N, C-alpha and C positions, 0 to 999 in steps of 0.2 A: 849397582843401582838399577832401577827400573823406571819406566815412565809412570808419572803420577797425574792426577787430575789437574794439578797446577801447570803441568807441561803442555796440556792440550788447550789450544786457543782457537777461537773462531775469528777469522779475518775477512773483511769485505773484499770483493773483487776489485781489480784495478780501475775498472770503469763502472760507475753506478749511475745509470740513466734509465729512461723509459723508451729506449730506442733499440734497434737491432744490434748496436755496438755494445750494449750492456753486458757486463761480465768480463771475460778475458782471464788474464793471469791473476794470481793472488796479489792483493795489495797489503798494506801494513796496518790499516785502521782496524782496531779490534771491535768486534761486535760484543758489547758488554751485556751480560745477562741482567735482568731486572731493571732495564732502562727502557722507558717508552720510546717508540719509534727508533729503536736501535738499528734496524735494518730496513724495514718498510716505512715509508712516510705516512703521515696521517691521511686517512681517507676523507676527502672533502664531501660536503653535502651534495655537490653536483655529481660526484662519482658514485655516492650511495644511491642517488636517484636514478641515474642512467645505467649503473652497473659498470664494473671495470675488472679487468684481469691484469695483474702486475707481476713481474718476475724480479727476483733478486738472487744473486749468486754470492755464496760465502765459501770460505775454505776452512776445513778442519785441519789445523796445523799442529804438527808435532814439534814443539820447541824445547825438547829436552836438551839441557846444556851438555850432557855427556854423549850426545848423539846416539842414544839408545833408540831402538825401533819400537814403534807402537804397533803391536801385533793384532791382527784379526779385528780391526776396528769395525764397529757397527754404529750406525746412526738410525734413529727411529723417532717418529712423532709419538709422544707419550700422552699428550693431552690436547684435544682439539680446541679451537678458539671458542670462547663463550659468547662471541658476537654472531651476527648473521653471516659473516664471511666464512671462508674455509681456506686452510693453507695446506698444500701438498708439497712433498719433497722428492727430488729425483737426483740420481748420480749424474754429475757432469764430467768434464775432462779438465786437464790442467789449464786449458786456454780457450775453451769454447765460449761463444757469445750467444746472446739471446736469439740472433738470427739463425743459429744452428739448431735450435730446438725443433724437433719433429716427432713423428709418431714412435720413433725408437726409444725415446725417453720414457721411462716407467716411473709413475708417480705413486708414492707411498703416503698412507694416511693412518689414522687411528680412530678408535671409538670405544664406547663402553661394551663390555660383554653383554650379550643379549639374553642369555640364559645361563643358569648355574651349570658348572661342570665339576666333575669329580676326578680324583687321581685315577689314572688308567684310561681315561677317555682319549679318543683319537680324533676328535673334531671340536671346533669352537664356532659359535655364531656371534657376530659382531654387528652392532648398529652403527654403521658408518654415516657420515653426514650426507654422502652422495655415493653413487656407484661409478663416479668418474675417476676412480683410482685404479691402480694395477696391482694384481697379485700374481706372482710367478710360481709355477711348479718348482719345487725344490728350494724355494726361498725360505726366509726365516720370519717368525713373528716373536714379539716380546709381549709377555703377559704379566701383570703385576696387580696386587690387591692393596696397594698402599694409599688408599683413598678412604676417608671416613667423614661422616657427617658430625656436626657439633655446633655449639653456640659460638658465634663470631662477634667480637666486639664491634660496635657501630662505627668506630673510627678506622677500621681496617678496610682497605680497598682491594679489589681483585688483583692478584699478582703480588701482594705484599707478603713478605716473610712474617710468620706469626709464631708464637710460642704459647703452649697451653699453660694457663695459670690455674692450678688446682684449687687455690683459695677462692678465686672468682668463678671457677667452673666454666671458663670460656677461653677462646683463643684471642691473644692480644697481639697487635702489630709490633714488630721489632725492626731494627736495622737490617738491611738486606744481608742474607747469607745463603750460600748454596748448600748448607747443611740441612737436610730434612729428616735427620734422626729424631724420633720422638724424644722430648716434647716440642721440637721445632718442626716447621713445615711451611707450606706456601698456600695461601688462600686462593682457591680456584673458582669461587662463586657458588651460589645455591647452597650456602651453609656447608660447603665441602672443603676439606683440607687434604692436600697431598702430603703425607708424612709416612715415615717407615718405622714400624714397631718390630719388636723381636719376633712376634708371631706372624708378621707379614712375609709373603713369599713372592718371588718373581722367577720367570724361566724364559729361556730362548729356545724355541722349538722349530724343527725343520718341517716345512710343508711337504705333503706327499708329492711324489712324482712317479706314478705307475705307468710303465710302458707295456703295451700289448704288441707282441712281435708276431709277424706272419699270420695274422688273422685271415682266414679264408673267406672271401666275399664273392666268389664267382668262379666259373669254369669256362675255358675257351672251347670252341668247336672247330677251329681251323678255318672258318669262313666268315663268321660275324665279327666285324671290327668294333661292335658296341654291345657286348654281351651284358645281360642284366646283372646288376650288382646288388648284394644284400646290405641291409642296414648295419652299420658298425655297432658292435655289442655293448660298448662301454662309453657312455656319454655323460656330460658334454666333452668335447674334444679340445685338448690344449692348443692354444694359438700362439704360444711363445716361439720366438725366433730360435731355430735349431731343433725344435721339437714338433714340427708340423708333420702331418701324415705323408708317408711315402708308399706308393702302390707299385708292385712289380709283377711281371709275368714273363713268359717266353713266347717268341714268335715261332713260326714254322721251322726256322733254321736254328732253333735253340739259342737265339740271341736274346739277352735280357732287355726288356723294355721297362722304363721307369717313368712314373708320373708323380710329380710333386704337387701337393695340395697347399695353397696359400691360406693365410689367416682368414680371408673372406670366402674360402671354400672353392675358389676357382682353381683349375688344373692347368699344368704346363708340363712340357717334356715330350715324351713320345705319344702325343695325343693332339687332337684338334678340338676337342670339347670335353666337358666334364665339370660337374659342380656338386660339392658336398655341403649339406647343412651341418655346420659345426656344433649346433646345439642338440640336434636330434639324431645325427649320424645317418640320415636318409640321403641317398643320392638323388638330388632333384634333377640332375642330368647325368645319365650314365657316361662313363669315359668312352670316347671314341678313339681307339688306338690307331696309330699310324699303320699298323699291320695287324691282321686278325690274330688274337692269341691262339697258340697251338692247341690242337684237339686234345681234350681232357686235361689241359694244363690249368692248375690252380692260379687264381688271381689273388695275391696276398697284399695285405696292408699292415704297416707297422706305424703305430701312433702312440701318443701319450694321452692318458685320460686327464681332463682338466680337474684340478684339485679343489675347485671351489664352485659354488653356485650362488646366484643373487636372487633375492625375493624383495623387490623394491630396493631399499637402501640397506637391507640386512644381508650380510654375506655369511655363508657357511663354508668353513675351510677344513678340509681333511688333512690330517697330520701324519707325517712319517714317524714322529716321536710320540710317545704317550705322556700325558700330563702327569707330573709327579705330585701335584697338590690339588686340593679342592679350591674352587674359586666361586665366590658369590657375585652375581651380576651387579648388585648394588654398590660394590666397592672395588670393581675390577675394570681396568682398561687394557686394550690390546692394540699394539701398533705393528705395522709391517716394517721390517728392517731393510735398510740399505747397507749392503756389505761393501765396506770400503777397502778391505784387505789390509796389508801391512803399510803403515805410513812412515816413509823414510825417503831421503833424497836419493835419486838414482841418476846414472849417466848411461848414454847409449850412442850408437852410431859413430863410434870413434873412427876417424879416417886420417891417414897421413898421405900427403902428396909431396914426394921427394924421391930423387933418384938414389940417394945414398944415406939420407938421414933416417934415424929410427928412434922410437920411444918404446920401452919395454913396459907396456901397461899391464901385462900379466903379473910381473914381479913388483912393479911400483904403480899400483892402480890409483886412479884419481881419487882424492879424499874429498868428500863432500860434508857439508855442515847443515844440521837441522834448521838453524836460524839464518844462515848466510846464503845458502844455495837458492837460486830462483830458477824459474823455467825459462830457458833461453838456448840459443844456438851459439856456441863459442867458436871463434876462429883465431888461431895463433898464426901470425905471418912473420917469417924470418926476414930481418933486415941485413943480416950478415951471418957468418958461420956460427955465432954464439948468441946473438941478440934477436929479440922478437918483440912485436907489439901484439896486443890482445884486444879483441872487440867482441861484444855481444850483439846479436841482431836486435835485441830489445834494449839492452842496457847501454849500448854504445861503447865508448872506449873504456877498457879496464886497465889501462896502463901498459907498461913494458916490463920485460924481464930478460933473464939470460939463462943459459943452460948450466951455469955454474952455481946457481942459487935456487932454492925452493921458491916456486912462484905461487903466491897466495893473495890475489887481489881482494881487497876488502869491500864488502857491501856497506855503503855509508849509512844505510837505514838501520842496520843491526850491529855494526861493528865487528862482524864475523866474516870469514872469507867466503867468497862465492864457491871456491874450490881450491885445492892445493895440488900442485904438480911437484913431484919429488925430483930434485936435480939429478939424482943417480939414475933416473930412467932414461935420460938422453944418451944417444949413441950415434955412431956413424958420422957422416959429414953433411951438415945442413948448409944451404946456400941461400942467397937472396931470392925471395919469392916463394920458397917452400912453405907449406902450410900444414897445420894440424887442426882438425875440427871435430867437435863432439857436441852432443846435446846434454844439457843438465836439466833435471826436473826437481822442483822443490818438494819438501817434506810436507805435502798437504794434499787433501782430496777435495776437489771442487764439487759443491752441492748446490743445486738450484732449488729455490723455494718459489712456489706459485700461489699468489693470493687471489682468490676468486671472490668478488663482491657482487652478488646478484643485484639486479635492479630493485629499487625500493627497499633497500636494506636499512633497518633502523640504526640510529646512532648508538654507540657504546663507548663510554668514556674510558673504561679500563678493560681493554681487550687483552687476552692472554693466549699464548701458544707455547707449549713446552716441547722442545726437541732435545732428545737425550743421546748421549754418546757412551759407548762401552768399548774398551780396548784392554789389552794386556801388556 
């Protein structure tokens, strides 16, 4: 068997509020598609007038009953809202809360293709709603041309499932379905339908990530601690964590000196000053080294060239992959992907505190369940040589067990075990007070959504946002 679309569920976080405590672990309430206010509440007139930014967290859950892994999962905004607000998506953790959100969270969005592209092209231009989103060197985009204009029956509302009636020559509303194979689709507004025909295509393409290694930007003379530096040749410069510029040279004793450039262009390390314009590559302040670079010694910089540029709200993205198909701007949308990785329950941080008791977790590993396992820290405490109690830091008491029987405490919300310990794994001599502890993590990926409602936004009775998931 393999994971199917029916196995993948969206679940609300445990806490749903407009406070710093919003979010946390996965809850059990499903976020149903095609239902109004299924995750975000209705935006009030007062909020539209004053403007508001609101966060909600949901989990992409793998609930395959055979405990198969959902491989290489991708989540991506596929169609932006038709109202005056905008919604961005970012990868969270298994238990982070709204108060944890900071500048390290990278926000994905989508928009229509801004200009036609052809097979073999290595760049795309996208008309985003705003430039307040993030694009990462080496990331992924999704591009699809499954959008077409047509006549929509007057009884259809934005977000309705529709089906093309050839006799009437128009799209008619039908009961909700997630099937968008033509002649079915979803009405997205402005006489447009999202539907997939045999001639339609979609691709997932890797964004470029070009590294320039040891580019020569100056020469030491053995006396000047701040020699002139030349402009970096390949701009703009990538500001992603782990891909920022690093400048190196040698001092008079052949010791390596290193300067790290931050995303704002400021310098740190073996220096007291220095600033780089990350857009132009110009050194607005030359590096002042802690020691003068050695005479005739090259000053070298290694950096990544930024893979995109903005012109207003239009972004041009350079690709590492080449487009396999032609795409017309009038029927194509492009979304930045969030790479979720493999979705499966995992355990970590196994620890035994005992003078003589053992558990052979290599031969008898902890068995986890896609539906039953939650994110928690588990502690097993022995009450005598064979019996123990079990608690979760979040779940509380999980009952008691003994070394002579498989231990599989049941999650009452799903009817499946939180985990299973094999009786044959126990060995040695356990005594009162000995413990075994480990962390378990649910088969879900936490994703944050951020709704931005600018001040004086007009009302929209049928707002729509499409977030899509791909996995194997």
